[in-house]
C-alpha positions in Angstrom: -46.3 78.7 100.3 -44.7 81.9 101.5 -42.4 83.9 99.2 -39.4 83.1 101.4 -40.2 79.3 101.3 -40.6 79.5 97.5 -37.3 81.3 97.1 -35.5 78.8 99.3 -37.1 75.9 97.5 -36.0 77.3 94.2 -32.5 77.9 95.3 -32.2 74.3 96.7 -33.7 72.9 93.5 -31.3 74.8 91.2 -28.4 73.8 93.4 -29.4 70.2 93.1 -29.6 70.4 89.3 -26.2 71.9 89.1 -24.7 69.3 91.4 -26.4 66.4 89.6 -25.0 67.5 86.2 -21.5 67.4 87.6 -21.9 64.4 89.9 -20.5 61.7 87.5 -17.0 63.2 88.1 -17.1 61.6 91.6 -15.5 58.4 90.3 -12.8 60.3 88.3 -9.4 60.5 89.8 -6.8 63.3 90.1 -4.9 65.1 87.4 -1.8 67.3 87.1 -1.8 70.1 89.7 -4.0 68.0 92.0 -0.9 66.0 92.9 1.1 69.0 93.9 -1.6 70.0 96.4 -2.0 66.3 97.5 1.7 66.1 98.0 1.6 69.0 100.4 -1.1 67.7 102.6 1.2 65.5 104.9 3.3 68.6 105.5 0.1 70.6 106.3 -1.0 67.9 108.8 2.4 68.2 110.5 2.4 72.0 110.6 -1.0 73.6 110.1 0.7 77.0 109.6 1.9 75.6 106.3 -1.4 76.8 104.8 0.0 80.3 104.9 2.9 79.5 102.5 3.1 80.9 99.0 2.4 78.1 96.5 2.2 78.4 92.7 3.3 82.1 93.1 0.0 82.7 95.0 -1.0 83.2 98.6 -4.2 81.2 99.0 -4.6 80.0 102.7 -8.4 79.6 102.4 -8.0 77.3 99.3 -5.2 75.4 101.0 -7.3 75.0 104.1 -10.2 73.5 102.1 -7.8 70.9 100.6 -6.5 70.1 104.1 -10.1 69.5 105.2 -10.6 67.1 102.3 -7.4 65.3 103.2 -8.6 64.9 106.8 -12.0 63.6 105.7 -10.8 61.3 102.9 -7.1 61.3 102.4 -6.3 60.8 98.8 -9.8 59.5 98.0 -10.6 61.5 94.9 -14.4 61.3 95.4 -14.2 63.4 98.6 -12.3 66.2 96.9 -14.7 66.1 93.9 -17.7 66.1 96.3 -16.5 69.2 98.0 -16.1 71.0 94.7 -19.5 70.0 93.5 -21.1 71.1 96.8 -19.4 74.5 96.5 -20.8 74.8 92.9 -24.3 74.1 94.3 -23.9 76.7 97.0 -22.7 79.3 94.5 -25.6 78.4 92.2 -28.1 79.1 95.0 -26.4 82.4 95.8 -26.5 83.5 92.2 -30.3 82.8 92.1 -30.8 84.8 95.2 -28.7 87.7 93.8 -30.8 87.8 90.6 -34.0 87.9 92.6 -32.7 90.7 94.8 -31.7 92.7 91.8 -35.3 92.6 90.6 -35.5 89.6 88.3 -38.7 87.6 88.2 -38.6 84.0 89.5 -38.5 82.3 86.1 -35.9 84.7 84.6 -33.6 84.4 87.7 -33.9 80.6 87.5 -33.1 80.6 83.7 -30.1 82.9 84.2 -28.8 80.8 87.1 -29.0 77.5 85.1 -27.4 79.1 82.1 -24.4 79.9 84.3 -24.3 76.8 86.4 -24.6 74.4 83.5 -22.2 76.3 81.2 -19.7 73.8 79.9 -17.1 76.6 79.4 -17.0 77.0 83.2 -17.0 73.4 84.2 -13.3 73.1 84.7 -13.6 75.0 87.9 -16.0 72.3 89.2 -14.5 69.2 87.7 -10.8 69.8 88.6 -10.1 70.1 92.4 -7.0 72.2 91.8 -9.2 74.9 90.2 -11.3 75.3 93.3 -9.9 78.7 94.2 -12.1 80.2 91.5 -15.1 78.6 93.0 -14.3 79.9 96.5 -13.7 83.5 95.2 -17.0 83.5 93.4 -18.9 82.0 96.3 -17.6 84.6 98.7 -18.2 87.7 96.5 -21.7 86.5 95.7 -22.4 85.8 99.4 -21.2 89.3 100.4 -23.5 90.9 97.8 -26.5 88.8 98.8 -25.9 89.7 102.4 -25.7 93.4 101.7 -28.7 93.5 99.3 -30.8 91.5 101.7 -30.2 93.6 104.8 -30.8 97.3 104.1 -29.3 99.2 106.9 -28.0 96.0 108.6 -24.6 95.1 109.8 -21.9 95.0 107.1 -19.1 93.3 109.1 -20.1 89.8 108.0 -20.0 90.9 104.4 -16.5 92.4 104.8 -15.4 89.2 106.5 -16.7 87.2 103.6 -15.0 89.5 101.1 -11.7 89.0 102.9 -12.1 85.2 102.9 -12.6 85.4 99.1 -9.4 87.4 98.6 -7.4 84.7 100.4 -9.1 81.9 98.4 -8.1 83.3 95.0 -6.7 86.7 94.1 -9.2 87.2 91.3 -11.8 88.1 93.9 -9.9 91.5 94.1 -11.4 92.5 90.8 -15.0 91.6 91.7 -14.7 94.1 94.5 -14.4 96.9 91.9 -17.9 96.0 90.6 -19.6 95.8 94.0 -20.6 99.5 94.2 -22.6 99.3 91.0 -24.8 96.6 92.5 -25.9 98.8 95.4 -28.8 101.2 94.6 -28.0 103.3 97.7 -24.3 103.2 97.3 -23.8 106.6 99.0 -25.3 105.1 102.2 -22.8 102.2 102.0 -19.7 104.4 102.1 -18.3 102.6 105.2 -18.8 99.2 103.7 -17.2 100.3 100.4 -14.4 101.9 102.2 -13.9 98.7 104.1 -13.8 96.8 100.8 -11.3 99.3 99.4 -9.1 98.9 102.4 -9.2 95.1 102.2 -8.3 95.3 98.5 -5.5 97.8 99.0 -4.0 95.7 101.9 -4.2 92.6 99.8 -2.4 94.2 96.9 0.4 95.5 99.2 0.7 92.0 100.7 1.1 90.4 97.3 3.6 92.9 96.1 5.6 92.2 99.2 5.5 88.4 99.2 5.4 87.6 95.5 8.2 88.1 93.0 6.5 87.0 89.8 3.1 88.0 88.4 3.4 85.3 85.7 2.2 87.5 82.8 2.7 86.8 79.1 4.8 89.9 78.5 2.8 90.5 75.3 2.5 94.1 73.9 -0.4 96.3 74.4 -1.7 95.7 70.9 -1.7 91.9 71.3 -3.5 92.2 74.7 -6.2 94.5 73.2 -6.9 92.0 70.5 -7.0 89.2 73.0 -9.5 90.9 75.4 -12.7 90.4 73.2 -12.0 86.7 72.9 -12.0 86.4 76.7 -15.2 88.4 76.9 -16.9 86.2 74.2 -15.7 82.8 75.4 -18.2 82.3 78.3 -21.0 82.9 75.7 -19.7 80.3 73.4 -18.7 82.9 70.8 -15.0 82.9 71.3 -14.4 80.6 68.2 -15.9 83.1 65.8 -13.6 86.0 67.0 -10.9 86.7 64.4 -8.3 88.6 66.5 -8.2 91.5 64.1 -8.9 95.2 64.4 -12.3 95.0 62.7 -13.5 92.3 65.2 -12.1 94.3 68.1 -14.1 97.3 67.0 -17.3 95.3 66.4 -17.1 93.7 69.9 -16.3 97.0 71.6 -19.2 98.7 69.9 -21.6 95.9 70.9 -20.5 96.1 74.5 -20.8 99.9 74.5 -24.3 99.8 73.0 -25.4 97.2 75.5 -24.0 99.2 78.4 -25.8 102.4 77.1 -29.1 100.5 76.8 -28.9 98.9 80.2 -27.3 102.0 81.9 -30.2 102.5 84.4 -30.5 99.0 85.8 -28.4 96.2 87.1 -27.4 95.2 83.6 -24.7 97.9 83.7 -23.4 96.4 87.0 -23.3 93.0 85.3 -21.3 94.3 82.4 -18.8 96.1 84.7 -18.5 92.8 86.7 -17.6 91.0 83.4 -15.1 93.6 82.4 -13.5 94.0 85.8 -13.2 90.2 86.4 -11.9 89.6 82.9 -9.2 92.2 83.2 -6.7 90.1 85.2 -7.1 87.2 82.7 -5.9 89.2 79.7 -2.2 89.5 80.6 -1.9 85.8 81.5 0.5 83.6 79.5 -2.0 80.7 79.4 -5.8 80.8 79.5 -7.8 78.0 81.1 -11.6 78.0 81.2 -11.5 77.9 85.0 -10.7 81.7 84.9 -14.1 82.3 83.3 -16.0 81.1 86.3 -16.1 84.4 88.1 -16.5 86.8 85.2 -19.4 84.8 83.7 -21.5 85.7 86.8 -21.9 89.1 85.3 -23.6 87.7 82.2 -26.3 86.1 84.4 -27.1 89.5 85.7 -27.0 91.0 82.2 -29.4 88.3 81.1 -31.9 89.2 83.8 -31.6 92.9 82.9 -32.2 92.2 79.2 -35.3 90.2 79.9 -36.6 93.2 82.0 -35.7 95.7 79.3 -37.3 93.7 76.5 -40.6 93.0 78.2 -42.1 96.5 77.7 -41.5 96.2 74.0 -43.7 93.1 73.7 -46.9 95.1 73.1 -49.1 92.6 71.4 -50.7 89.5 72.9 -49.0 87.4 70.3 -45.5 88.6 71.2 -46.2 88.4 74.9 -47.2 84.8 74.4 -44.8 83.4 71.9 -41.6 85.3 72.6 -41.3 83.9 76.1 -42.2 80.4 74.8 -39.6 80.6 72.1 -37.0 81.9 74.5 -37.8 79.1 77.0 -37.5 76.5 74.3 -34.1 77.9 73.2 -32.9 78.0 76.8 -33.9 74.4 77.3 -32.0 73.3 74.2 -28.9 75.2 75.3 -29.1 73.7 78.8 -29.5 70.2 77.4 -26.6 70.6 75.0 -24.3 72.0 77.8 -25.3 69.2 80.1 -24.3 66.6 77.5 -21.0 68.5 76.9 -20.3 68.5 80.6 -20.5 64.7 80.5 -18.0 64.8 77.7 -15.8 67.0 79.8 -16.0 64.5 82.6 -15.0 61.8 80.1 -12.0 63.9 79.2 -10.9 64.1 82.9 -11.3 60.4 83.3 -8.9 59.9 80.3 -6.5 62.5 81.8 -6.5 61.0 85.3 -5.8 57.5 84.2 -2.0 57.6 83.7 -1.6 59.6 86.9 -3.6 57.0 88.9 -1.6 54.2 87.3 1.6 55.8 88.2 0.6 56.0 91.9 -0.5 52.4 91.9 2.8 51.4 90.2 4.9 53.0 92.9 2.7 52.1 95.8 4.3 48.7 96.6 7.8 50.1 96.1 7.6 53.1 98.3 5.7 51.3 101.1 8.9 49.4 101.9 10.9 52.6 102.5 12.1 53.1 106.1 12.2 56.5 107.8 15.4 58.3 106.7 15.9 56.3 103.5 16.3 58.1 100.2 14.6 56.7 97.1 16.4 57.4 93.8 14.4 56.6 90.7 15.8 56.2 87.2 13.0 57.1 84.9 13.4 55.0 81.8 9.8 55.6 80.6 9.4 56.6 76.9 8.2 60.1 78.1 5.3 60.0 75.7 2.4 60.1 78.1 1.6 63.8 77.9 1.9 63.8 74.1 -0.4 60.8 73.9 -2.9 62.4 76.2 -2.9 65.6 74.2 -3.5 63.7 71.0 -6.3 61.7 72.5 -8.1 64.7 74.0 -7.8 66.5 70.6 -9.2 63.5 68.8 -12.2 63.5 71.2 -13.0 66.9 69.7 -13.9 68.6 73.0 -12.7 71.8 74.6 -8.9 71.9 74.5 -7.1 71.2 77.8 -3.8 72.5 79.0 -1.8 69.4 79.8 1.6 70.5 81.4 4.7 68.4 81.0 6.7 68.5 84.2 10.4 68.2 83.4 11.3 67.2 87.0 8.5 64.7 87.4 8.3 60.9 86.9 7.3 60.5 83.2 6.6 64.2 83.2 3.5 63.6 85.4 4.2 63.7 89.2 7.2 64.9 91.1 8.7 62.2 93.3 8.2 63.9 96.8 4.5 64.4 95.9 4.3 60.8 94.7 5.7 59.6 98.0 3.2 61.5 100.0 0.2 60.3 98.0 1.2 56.6 97.4 2.6 55.9 100.8 0.3 55.5 103.9 0.8 58.4 106.3 3.1 58.0 109.3 2.8 60.9 111.8 6.0 62.8 112.0 7.2 61.4 108.7 6.7 62.6 105.1 8.2 62.7 101.7 10.6 65.5 101.0 13.0 66.6 98.3 16.5 65.0 98.7 19.8 66.6 97.7 22.5 64.9 95.7 24.7 64.5 98.8 24.3 64.2 102.5 21.8 61.4 102.6 23.2 58.1 103.6 20.9 55.2 102.8 19.9 55.3 99.2 17.6 52.7 97.5 17.6 52.6 93.7 14.5 51.9 91.6 13.9 51.8 87.9 10.7 52.9 86.2 10.2 51.8 82.6 6.7 53.1 82.1 5.1 49.7 82.8 6.5 48.6 86.2 8.8 49.8 89.0 11.6 47.5 90.2 14.4 47.9 92.7 17.9 47.7 91.1 21.5 48.0 92.1 23.3 51.4 92.2 24.5 52.6 88.8 27.1 55.2 87.7 25.1 58.5 87.7 27.4 60.0 85.0 25.9 57.5 82.5 22.3 58.6 83.1 20.8 61.9 81.8 20.3 64.2 84.8 16.7 64.8 83.9 16.0 61.1 84.3 17.2 60.9 87.9 14.7 61.7 90.7 15.4 61.8 94.4 13.2 62.0 97.4 13.4 61.0 101.1 10.9 59.4 103.3 12.1 61.2 106.4 11.4 63.2 109.5 9.0 66.1 109.0 11.4 68.6 110.6 13.9 68.1 107.8 11.3 69.0 105.3 10.6 72.3 107.0 14.3 73.0 107.2 14.4 73.2 103.4 14.0 76.6 101.8 10.5 77.0 100.2 
């Protein structure tokens, strides 16, 4: 078998292992932000340029396009969306393996580093939750660009620049990976045109976001609080976040450890890996909330550091006993870690199955009701549900004792779960030219009233609105698509 065939076989095998570990999520439904994306798919089918709209304070046309493709292939069938995310994770796994090899790692070390990353339960949210796919796409693109450049000395760099640009428009976190790219290039002085192109893409992307976005959605915490938070983010992908104490002494210890490691690995790719971790973790520190999906991109740097550490340690194994037993001991430890993480990923999938259940039930509950709406009619829902679903889910997930999930309560959504226009677009079969849209309090003629009590949905007679709390009244119209696009975004 040639070296190229062996490398390709290894990449495919590692990708298959990563996909298999996450495959049980295929029969899990949607959760939370998934429905906000699903609810926009009918509009995207009517006007494809809709992918270039700012959603969730972000401009992610590549991510939006990937969701549109899923909608075309499978509509609201969750397994199609999950299969796409799993496939992307497999491709990213293969690219990381190739990157480790091109940075000089041996075949077994590159495989171990890749598996430790791809089967890390602290990164699984980006794979298991379709709404988090932007982090996958950003990671995939930056790795693909690096693999292209390292594998073609003196070759064309335009494909790599194109891939970098695609990554930026998948998730803005790709911008920070660009900062680390020069450190991966041994002959970086010869890559000045490529690096200048990356810098130009990054600068243009920053200016675009400053122009089109009014909120960076940061926590507003002071510098001291952010400094104490940073080591926790650095340690979390390694499973050490829980032992960090958020005090000055811990900050000093973690800082000194990273500085010592950077000094030791300064002449190899390990330094590039550490810079990648630091650069890609930087935008996470100011965020108001931290979800594990944000760790997907930074953790790639740890795989590179792992390879560099193995290379640095090998010359110090001078005796035959050490050369024999240290690798065996390390291999046994790695296998145990991988098995533990694989089991915990299954627990994560179980969590998402629990989380998805009330959302799926809500869609099924409203399906028969909204299917009777005629074009132009407005549905007004009085939500009489106990509003305890999010609280109960949070308690149940905490009792399961797994990684904590952020379960947002949506004040303007049915039972705090799904906003009515999104619910219409998911629960109702698609009619070309017609989609669910927000409806104003006045100006819509035909209004049909429904009551949701948390168990069933029933049509009722109109009631005096002044007797119903405003947060319990939800309106949407099943109407002409043109009226949707006439609304301000």
